[in-house]
C-alpha positions in Angstrom: 0.0 0.0 0.0 1.2 3.5 -0.7 2.7 5.2 2.4 1.0 8.5 1.6 -2.4 6.6 1.7 -1.5 5.0 5.0 -0.4 8.3 6.5 -3.6 10.0 5.4 -5.6 7.1 6.8 -3.9 7.1 10.2 -4.0 10.9 10.3 -7.8 10.7 9.7 -8.2 8.1 12.4 -6.2 10.2 14.7 -8.4 13.2 14.0 -11.5 11.2 14.7 -9.9 10.1 18.0 -9.2 13.7 18.8 -12.8 14.8 18.1 -14.2 11.9 20.2 -11.7 12.7 22.9 -12.8 16.4 22.9 -16.4 15.2 23.3 -15.5 12.9 26.2 -13.4 15.7 27.9 -16.2 18.2 27.2 -18.7 15.9 28.9 -16.5 15.3 31.9 -15.8 19.0 32.2 -19.4 20.0 32.1 -20.5 17.4 34.7 -17.6 18.4 36.9 -18.1 22.1 36.6 -21.8 21.9 37.3 -21.3 19.4 40.2 -18.7 21.4 41.8 -20.6 24.6 41.5 -23.6 23.0 43.1 -21.4 21.6 45.9 -20.2 25.1 46.5 -23.8 26.2 47.0 -24.5 27.9 43.8 -26.8 26.9 40.9 -25.4 24.4 38.6 -27.2 26.1 35.8 -24.9 29.2 36.0 -22.1 27.8 34.0 -24.3 26.7 31.1 -25.9 30.2 31.1 -22.5 31.8 30.8 -21.7 29.6 27.9 -25.0 30.1 26.1 -24.6 33.9 26.5 -21.8 33.7 23.9 -24.5 33.1 21.2 -27.7 34.2 22.9 -26.5 37.5 24.6 -26.2 38.7 28.1 -29.9 38.4 28.7 -29.5 34.7 29.6 -27.0 35.3 32.3 -27.9 34.7 35.9 -30.0 35.7 37.8 -32.0 33.7 37.7 -29.6 30.7 37.3 -32.5 28.3 36.8 -33.0 25.4 34.3 -34.0 26.5 30.8 -34.0 23.8 28.0 -33.3 26.3 25.1 -30.4 27.9 27.2 -29.0 24.5 27.9 -29.2 23.4 24.4 -27.4 26.5 23.2 -24.7 26.1 25.8 -24.1 22.4 24.9 -24.0 23.2 21.2 -21.3 25.9 21.8 -19.4 23.9 24.4 -19.3 20.6 22.5 -18.3 22.4 19.2 -15.4 24.0 20.9 -14.5 20.7 22.6 -14.4 19.0 19.2 -12.2 21.7 17.7 -9.8 21.6 20.7 -9.7 17.8 20.5 -8.8 17.8 16.8 -6.1 20.5 17.4 -4.7 18.4 20.3 -4.7 15.4 18.1 -2.6 17.2 15.5 0.0 18.2 18.2 -0.1 15.1 20.3 -0.2 12.3 17.8 3.3 11.0 18.6 3.0 11.5 22.4 3.0 8.5 24.7 0.3 8.3 27.5 2.1 10.2 30.1 3.1 13.1 27.7 -0.4 13.3 26.3 -1.9 13.6 29.8 0.7 16.2 30.9 0.2 18.1 27.6 -3.6 17.9 28.1 -3.3 19.4 31.6 -1.2 22.2 30.2 -3.7 22.7 27.4 -6.6 22.8 30.0 -4.7 25.4 32.2 -4.0 27.4 29.0 -7.6 27.3 28.0 -8.6 28.7 31.5 -6.2 31.5 31.1 -7.4 32.3 27.5 -11.1 32.0 28.4 -11.1 33.9 31.8 -8.4 36.5 31.1 -8.3 36.9 27.3 -11.9 36.5 26.2 -13.2 38.8 29.0 -12.6 41.6 26.5 -15.4 40.1 24.4 -17.4 38.3 27.1 -16.9 40.3 30.3 -19.1 37.9 32.2 -16.5 35.3 32.1 -14.6 37.3 34.7 -17.1 36.2 37.4 -16.0 32.6 37.1 -12.3 33.2 37.8 -12.1 30.7 40.6 -10.6 27.4 41.7 -13.6 25.5 40.4 -13.0 26.7 36.8 -9.2 26.1 37.1 -9.7 22.6 38.4 -12.4 21.8 35.9 -10.2 23.1 32.9 -7.2 21.1 34.0 -9.4 18.0 34.4 -10.8 18.7 30.8 -7.1 18.6 29.6 -6.2 15.5 31.5 -9.3 13.6 30.2 -8.6 14.9 26.7 -5.0 13.6 26.7 -5.9 10.3 28.3 -9.0 9.8 26.0 -7.0 10.6 22.9 -4.2 8.3 23.7 -6.7 5.4 24.5 -8.7 6.1 21.3 -5.7 6.6 18.8 -4.2 3.2 19.4 
């Protein structure tokens, strides 16, 4: 078989693994973020409202931080699209990493995403500043760790 065809095939499989790893990491992140926020005594619906406000505008921001299906659907669409993109980009960079390096790189990516989201994007989305906290840091690092671990396991 032609080496170029093999390379393209393995690259495609790696990108699929990255997309799926992004979805897995995104799901873990969202559950963790909402769970930790609830354990801290705040509404678990606050984080999805902050994400949904990216496309729906500031009118969906808390208060109230109550459940709303349309807001949740908008938040999940934005969140999971971004998670897939991040997973694919990660796959391009980490395709030759072993398990430990992929997990470490994932943690660094997660921390970097936190910094970009909560210190860079606040110029466009100022409401992100209200979520500069330990829960967000831990959840973003966990996203990265799960991304690296999932990618390595799926790209075998």
